[in-house]
C-alpha positions as CSV (number, residue, x, y, z in Angstrom):
1,M,0.1,0.0,0.1
2,T,1.1,3.4,-0.7
3,T,2.8,5.5,2.3
4,L,1.0,8.7,3.1
5,H,2.5,11.6,5.0
6,F,0.2,14.2,6.4
7,A,2.1,17.4,6.7
8,N,1.2,20.8,8.2
9,A,-1.7,19.4,10.1
10,R,-3.6,20.6,13.3
11,L,-3.7,17.0,15.1
12,I,-6.6,16.5,17.4
13,D,-5.8,13.7,19.6
14,P,-8.6,12.6,22.0
15,E,-6.5,10.1,23.9
16,A,-3.8,12.6,24.8
17,G,-6.2,15.4,25.0
18,T,-4.2,17.8,22.8
19,D,-4.9,20.1,19.8
20,A,-1.5,21.1,18.4
21,P,0.5,21.4,15.0
22,G,2.1,18.1,13.7
23,S,2.4,15.5,11.0
24,L,1.2,11.9,10.6
25,T,2.8,9.0,8.5
26,V,0.5,6.2,7.5
27,K,1.6,2.8,6.0
28,D,-0.2,-0.4,5.3
29,G,-3.4,0.9,6.6
30,A,-2.1,1.9,10.0
31,I,-0.4,4.9,11.6
32,L,3.3,4.4,11.3
33,A,4.7,7.6,13.1
34,R,3.8,11.1,14.3
35,D,5.7,14.3,13.8
36,G,8.5,13.0,11.7
37,K,9.8,13.7,8.3
38,A,8.1,12.2,5.3
39,P,9.7,8.8,4.4
40,K,11.2,8.5,0.9
41,G,8.6,7.8,-1.7
42,A,5.6,8.6,0.5
43,T,2.8,10.6,-1.0
44,V,2.7,13.9,0.8
45,I,-0.7,15.5,1.8
46,D,-0.5,19.1,2.8
47,C,-3.3,19.6,5.3
48,G,-2.9,23.4,5.1
49,G,-3.2,23.8,8.9
50,K,-6.6,22.3,9.0
51,C,-7.7,19.7,11.6
52,L,-6.8,15.9,11.4
53,A,-8.6,13.6,13.8
54,P,-9.6,10.1,14.2
55,G,-12.7,9.2,12.2
56,I,-16.0,9.4,14.0
57,V,-17.3,6.1,15.3
58,D,-21.1,6.3,15.2
59,L,-22.8,4.1,17.8
60,G,-26.5,3.6,16.8
61,V,-27.0,4.2,12.9
62,K,-30.4,3.0,11.3
63,I,-29.8,1.5,7.9
64,G,-32.8,0.3,6.0
65,E,-31.7,-3.1,5.0
66,P,-33.6,-5.5,5.2
67,G,-37.0,-4.1,4.7
68,E,-36.6,-0.4,4.2
69,R,-34.1,-0.1,1.6
70,H,-36.1,2.8,0.0
71,R,-35.2,4.8,3.1
72,E,-31.5,4.1,3.3
73,S,-29.3,1.5,1.9
74,F,-25.7,0.3,2.9
75,G,-24.3,2.1,-0.1
76,S,-26.1,5.4,0.7
77,A,-25.3,5.2,4.2
78,G,-21.7,4.5,3.5
79,A,-21.5,7.5,1.2
80,A,-23.1,9.9,3.7
81,A,-20.8,8.6,6.5
82,A,-17.6,9.1,4.4
83,A,-18.8,12.6,3.6
84,G,-19.5,13.3,7.2
85,G,-16.2,11.9,8.6
86,V,-17.8,8.9,10.1
87,T,-15.4,5.9,9.3
88,T,-17.1,3.3,11.6
89,I,-20.9,2.8,11.5
90,I,-22.4,0.8,14.2
91,A,-25.6,-0.3,12.8
92,R,-28.9,-0.8,14.7
93,P,-31.0,-4.0,14.4
94,D,-34.4,-2.2,14.3
95,T,-34.9,-3.5,10.8
96,H,-37.7,-5.4,9.0
97,P,-37.2,-8.2,10.0
98,A,-35.1,-7.5,12.9
99,I,-31.5,-8.6,13.2
100,D,-32.2,-11.4,15.6
101,T,-30.8,-14.5,14.0
102,P,-27.4,-15.4,12.8
103,E,-28.6,-15.9,9.3
104,T,-30.1,-12.2,9.1
105,L,-26.8,-10.9,10.6
106,E,-24.8,-12.7,8.0
107,F,-26.9,-11.3,5.2
108,V,-26.5,-7.7,6.4
109,T,-22.7,-8.4,6.9
110,R,-22.4,-9.4,3.3
111,R,-24.4,-6.4,2.1
112,A,-22.3,-3.9,4.1
113,A,-19.4,-4.9,2.1
114,E,-20.5,-2.4,-0.5
115,A,-20.0,0.6,1.9
116,P,-16.9,2.7,1.7
117,V,-16.6,2.7,5.5
118,R,-16.6,0.1,8.2
119,I,-19.9,-1.2,9.4
120,R,-20.4,-3.3,12.5
121,H,-23.8,-4.6,13.7
122,M,-25.6,-4.8,16.8
123,A,-28.1,-7.7,17.1
124,A,-31.5,-7.7,18.9
125,L,-31.3,-8.7,22.5
126,T,-34.8,-10.4,22.3
127,K,-36.5,-12.2,19.3
128,G,-38.4,-9.8,17.3
129,R,-37.4,-7.0,19.6
130,E,-40.5,-8.0,21.5
131,G,-38.9,-8.1,25.0
132,R,-40.0,-11.7,25.9
133,E,-37.6,-14.4,24.7
134,M,-33.8,-13.7,24.3
135,T,-32.0,-14.2,21.0
136,E,-29.3,-16.8,20.4
137,I,-26.8,-14.3,21.9
138,G,-23.8,-16.8,21.7
139,F,-24.4,-17.6,17.9
140,L,-25.0,-14.0,17.2
141,R,-21.7,-13.0,18.8
142,D,-19.9,-15.6,16.9
143,A,-21.5,-14.1,13.7
144,G,-20.1,-10.8,14.5
145,A,-22.7,-8.9,16.7
146,I,-20.8,-6.1,18.6
147,A,-23.5,-5.4,21.0
148,F,-27.2,-6.3,21.7
149,T,-30.2,-3.9,21.8
150,D,-33.9,-3.8,21.3
151,V,-33.5,-0.1,20.4
152,F,-36.6,1.9,21.2
153,R,-38.8,-1.1,22.3
154,V,-38.4,-1.2,26.0
155,S,-39.4,-4.6,27.6
156,T,-41.9,-4.5,30.3
157,D,-41.0,-8.2,31.3
158,A,-38.2,-7.4,33.9
159,K,-37.7,-11.2,34.3
160,A,-37.1,-11.9,30.6
161,L,-34.7,-8.9,30.5
162,A,-32.7,-10.0,33.6
163,R,-32.4,-13.5,32.0
164,A,-31.0,-12.2,28.7
165,M,-28.7,-9.8,30.7
166,T,-27.5,-12.7,32.8
167,Y,-26.8,-14.7,29.7
168,A,-25.1,-11.7,28.0
169,R,-22.9,-11.2,31.1
170,S,-21.7,-14.8,30.8
171,L,-20.2,-14.0,27.4
172,G,-19.1,-10.7,28.2
173,A,-21.5,-9.1,25.7
174,L,-22.5,-5.4,25.7
175,V,-26.3,-4.7,26.2
176,V,-27.4,-1.2,25.0
177,G,-30.7,-0.1,26.7
178,H,-33.1,2.7,25.8
179,P,-33.9,4.4,29.4
180,Q,-37.7,5.0,29.2
181,D,-40.7,3.8,31.1
182,P,-42.7,2.5,28.1
183,G,-46.1,3.0,29.9
184,L,-45.5,6.7,30.5
185,S,-43.9,7.3,27.2
186,A,-46.3,5.6,25.1
187,G,-47.9,7.9,22.3
188,A,-45.8,11.0,23.6
189,S,-44.4,13.3,20.9
190,A,-43.0,16.1,23.1
191,T,-41.7,16.7,26.7
192,S,-44.3,17.7,29.1
193,G,-44.3,21.5,30.1
194,K,-45.9,24.8,28.9
195,F,-44.6,24.4,25.4
196,A,-46.3,21.0,24.7
197,S,-49.6,22.1,26.4
198,L,-49.9,25.2,24.4
199,R,-49.3,23.2,21.2
200,G,-51.6,20.5,22.3
201,I,-48.8,17.8,21.6
202,P,-49.1,14.5,23.6
203,A,-46.2,14.6,26.1
204,V,-44.1,12.7,28.5
205,S,-42.5,13.7,31.7
206,P,-38.7,13.7,31.8
207,M,-39.3,11.5,34.8
208,A,-40.1,8.6,32.5
209,E,-36.4,8.6,31.5
210,R,-35.2,8.6,35.1
211,M,-37.6,5.7,35.9
212,G,-36.6,3.7,32.9
213,L,-32.8,4.2,33.8
214,E,-33.2,3.3,37.4
215,R,-34.9,0.0,36.4
216,D,-32.2,-0.8,34.1
217,L,-29.5,0.1,36.6
218,A,-31.0,-2.2,39.1
219,L,-31.0,-5.1,36.8
220,V,-27.3,-4.4,35.6
221,E,-26.4,-4.3,39.3
222,M,-28.2,-7.5,39.8
223,T,-26.8,-9.3,36.7
224,G,-23.3,-7.7,36.3
225,V,-23.9,-7.4,32.7
226,R,-22.0,-4.5,30.7
227,Y,-24.6,-2.1,29.9
228,H,-24.7,1.1,27.9
229,A,-27.6,3.7,28.0
230,D,-28.1,4.7,24.2
231,Q,-29.4,8.2,25.0
232,I,-29.5,10.1,28.3
233,T,-31.6,13.6,27.7
234,T,-32.8,14.8,31.0
235,A,-31.1,16.3,33.9
236,K,-33.2,14.2,36.2
237,A,-31.6,11.1,35.0
238,L,-28.0,12.1,35.7
239,P,-27.9,11.6,39.5
240,A,-28.8,7.9,39.0
241,L,-26.1,7.6,36.2
242,S,-23.6,9.3,38.6
243,R,-24.4,7.0,41.4
244,A,-23.9,3.9,39.2
245,K,-20.5,5.0,38.0
246,S,-19.4,5.9,41.5
247,A,-20.5,2.3,42.6
248,A,-18.3,0.8,39.9
249,I,-21.1,-0.8,38.0
250,D,-19.9,-1.4,34.3
251,V,-22.1,1.5,32.8
252,T,-21.7,3.9,30.2
253,A,-24.2,6.4,28.5
254,G,-24.5,8.3,25.3
255,T,-26.6,11.2,24.2
256,S,-27.6,12.3,20.6
257,I,-26.1,15.4,18.7
258,H,-29.6,16.7,18.3
259,H,-30.3,16.6,22.1
260,L,-27.2,18.6,22.6
261,T,-27.8,21.1,19.9
262,L,-31.6,21.5,19.7
263,N,-34.4,22.1,22.3
264,E,-38.1,21.7,22.5
265,F,-38.8,25.2,21.0
266,D,-37.3,24.1,17.8
267,V,-40.3,22.2,17.1
268,G,-42.1,25.6,16.5
269,D,-45.3,25.2,14.6
270,Y,-45.2,21.3,14.5
271,R,-42.2,20.9,12.2
272,T,-41.8,17.2,12.2
273,F,-38.2,17.1,11.3
274,F,-37.7,18.0,14.9
275,K,-39.6,15.0,16.0
276,F,-37.2,12.6,17.9
277,T,-37.2,9.5,20.3
278,P,-36.9,10.6,22.9
279,P,-38.4,14.0,22.2
280,L,-36.4,17.3,22.3
281,R,-36.1,18.6,25.9
282,S,-35.9,21.9,27.6
283,E,-33.1,24.3,27.2
284,Q,-32.1,23.6,30.8
285,D,-31.9,20.0,30.1
286,R,-29.8,20.5,26.8
287,L,-27.2,22.6,28.8
288,A,-27.2,19.8,31.5
289,M,-26.5,17.2,28.9
290,V,-23.6,19.3,27.4
291,A,-22.0,19.8,30.9
292,A,-22.3,16.0,31.5
293,V,-20.5,15.4,28.3
294,A,-17.8,17.9,29.4
295,D,-17.3,16.2,32.8
296,G,-17.4,12.6,31.6
297,T,-20.7,11.6,33.0
298,I,-22.1,11.1,29.5
299,D,-19.3,9.2,27.7
300,I,-20.5,9.0,24.1
301,I,-22.1,11.4,21.5
302,C,-24.0,9.6,18.7
303,S,-26.0,10.8,15.6
304,M,-28.9,8.3,16.1
305,H,-29.2,8.5,12.4
306,T,-32.9,7.5,11.5
307,P,-34.0,8.0,7.8
308,A,-37.6,8.6,7.2
309,D,-39.2,9.1,3.7
310,E,-41.3,12.1,2.9
311,E,-44.5,10.2,3.2
312,S,-43.8,9.4,7.0
313,K,-42.8,13.0,7.8
314,R,-45.5,15.0,6.1
315,L,-48.1,13.9,8.5
316,P,-49.5,15.6,11.7
317,F,-46.9,16.0,14.4
318,E,-48.0,13.1,16.6
319,E,-48.5,10.7,13.6
320,A,-45.2,11.5,12.0
321,A,-42.2,9.1,12.0
322,P,-39.5,10.3,14.7
323,G,-35.9,10.7,13.7
324,A,-33.6,12.4,11.5
325,V,-30.7,11.7,9.1
326,A,-27.4,12.9,10.6
327,L,-24.3,11.0,9.2
328,E,-23.4,14.1,7.2
329,T,-24.5,16.7,9.7
330,F,-23.0,15.1,12.8
331,L,-19.5,17.0,12.5
332,P,-21.0,20.4,11.7
333,A,-23.6,20.2,14.4
334,A,-20.8,19.2,16.9
335,M,-18.9,22.3,15.8
336,R,-21.9,24.3,17.2
337,L,-20.7,23.0,20.7
338,F,-17.0,23.9,19.9
339,H,-17.9,27.5,18.7
340,A,-20.1,28.3,21.6
341,G,-17.1,27.3,24.0
342,H,-18.7,24.3,25.6
343,L,-16.4,21.6,24.4
344,D,-12.8,21.7,22.9
345,L,-12.0,19.6,19.8
346,P,-10.1,16.7,21.7
347,A,-13.2,16.5,24.2
348,L,-15.5,16.2,21.2
349,F,-13.7,13.5,19.5
350,R,-13.2,11.8,22.9
351,A,-17.0,11.4,22.9
352,M,-17.4,10.8,19.2
353,A,-14.6,8.6,18.4
354,L,-12.4,7.3,21.2
355,N,-14.9,6.4,23.8
356,P,-17.4,4.5,21.4
357,A,-14.5,2.6,20.2
358,R,-13.1,1.7,23.6
359,R,-16.7,0.7,24.7
360,L,-17.1,-1.6,21.9
361,G,-13.4,-3.0,22.0
362,L,-12.3,-1.6,18.7
363,P,-8.9,-0.1,17.9
364,Q,-10.2,2.9,16.1
365,G,-10.6,6.5,17.7
366,R,-6.8,7.0,18.2
367,L,-3.8,8.8,16.6
368,A,-1.4,6.5,18.4
369,E,1.3,4.7,16.4
370,G,-0.1,1.3,15.2
371,A,-3.7,2.5,15.4
372,P,-5.9,2.0,12.3
373,A,-5.4,5.0,9.8
374,D,-9.2,6.0,9.8
375,L,-8.9,9.7,9.6
376,V,-11.0,12.8,9.0
377,L,-9.5,16.2,7.8
378,F,-11.7,19.1,8.4
379,D,-12.1,22.8,8.7
380,P,-14.0,23.8,11.8
381,D,-14.6,27.3,10.7
382,A,-15.8,26.8,7.1
383,P,-19.3,28.3,6.8
384,F,-22.1,26.8,4.6
385,L,-25.9,26.6,4.2
386,M,-27.4,23.4,4.9
387,D,-29.4,22.0,1.9
388,R,-31.1,18.7,2.6
389,F,-31.3,17.9,-1.1
390,R,-27.5,17.7,-1.4
391,L,-27.3,15.1,1.3
392,R,-26.2,11.8,0.2
393,S,-28.6,9.8,2.4
394,K,-31.7,8.6,0.6
395,S,-33.9,10.1,3.0
396,K,-33.7,13.9,3.5
397,N,-35.2,14.4,7.0
398,T,-32.8,16.8,8.7
399,P,-33.6,19.4,11.2
400,F,-30.7,21.5,9.8
401,D,-32.3,22.3,6.5
402,G,-31.6,25.9,5.6
403,A,-29.5,26.5,8.6
404,R,-26.2,28.2,8.6
405,M,-23.5,26.0,9.9
406,E,-19.7,25.7,10.3
407,G,-17.5,22.7,9.8
408,K,-16.7,21.2,6.5
409,V,-15.1,17.7,6.0
410,L,-12.3,18.0,3.4
411,G,-11.2,14.4,3.2
412,T,-11.9,10.9,4.9
413,W,-9.5,7.9,4.9
414,V,-10.3,4.4,6.0
415,A,-7.4,2.0,6.8
416,G,-5.3,4.7,4.8
417,T,-7.5,4.7,1.7
418,Q,-9.3,7.9,0.8
419,V,-13.0,7.2,0.6
420,F,-14.1,11.0,0.5
421,A,-12.6,14.2,-1.0
422,A,-14.6,17.5,-1.0
423,D,-15.0,19.4,-4.0
424,A,-12.3,22.0,-4.6
């Protein structure tokens, strides 16, 4: 393979916590050296003083195969990820049918080979994601499942969930939960409060998230399973999370980039591109989540990329499908946190690349010698106007359509091979 030398770069190292000028040499798909001279015969890439960071590891991406290929295929998701600086996709099992058998997992693994970025799959924790009978966790793990989750379907059968967690613990498997009380949150489209009342939108109390998290944490403590909460979005849930971490329970937590950069008022006059699961929260909750990422209480930022077609979004607010595409908007949305002074670039990439890779046992997310050469070169200050019709995803449901944003991906490399280059 060609030896590459990235010169005149601003290296963003989440492991060391540094943001400093430097260079990087890549050979045979891995990082060979830092801050040295270009080897003889190497292809030199002048970064022009722009930021070079580990590629984003996005935990929780919905891809429409099987069953909803018209919303997103592996090819379109891979192209969008490459354009957004996402070099590793961790795909969700909420497909049709669900990824709950080794055969289905093997099918999507073969299909994922067409994508230009790395794709790893989570499998369902229970059959059909119905919360009653555990899947063949051992066989699925042998087939390549990197974690187990029923995504937004929260089991009401604590005994069945405890049984699945106990078995997952025996195999060292990671269980990803969605902290939410399913009874309280059923049918809700907004967070309870004055805004939802004035708009007449069915709403759920933030307490539903705390109740769901408390239930899950109790089961985790009982079973000893490795557990990750997919989205913590309310300040009321943070004390329980902090207590669990202080008690040395094997727990991590994530939040979505939308819950860090948007709030309930963005819904405006029933704009369905701003409908999410869980719903957007108050500004106080948003700021609490930003602070929790900064202090490490929340470990991971994800996109929760959820493609939806026009027909499922152009409906009354409470009937519209939740979620948004976010693979291409993930990085520029994160730059809002950087430019607002909430998080520096190493802290952002620690949450977007290093921490998810570590939690999943992957070698990505680092700039250390020997690490995979999965890299993103970007300009954090480049302004642009978001046009959803230019997104590479098949679906165009982004809340940032028409927004003025900063942060442009200039190039993306996976194992030292360039998979995206911005137009000059």
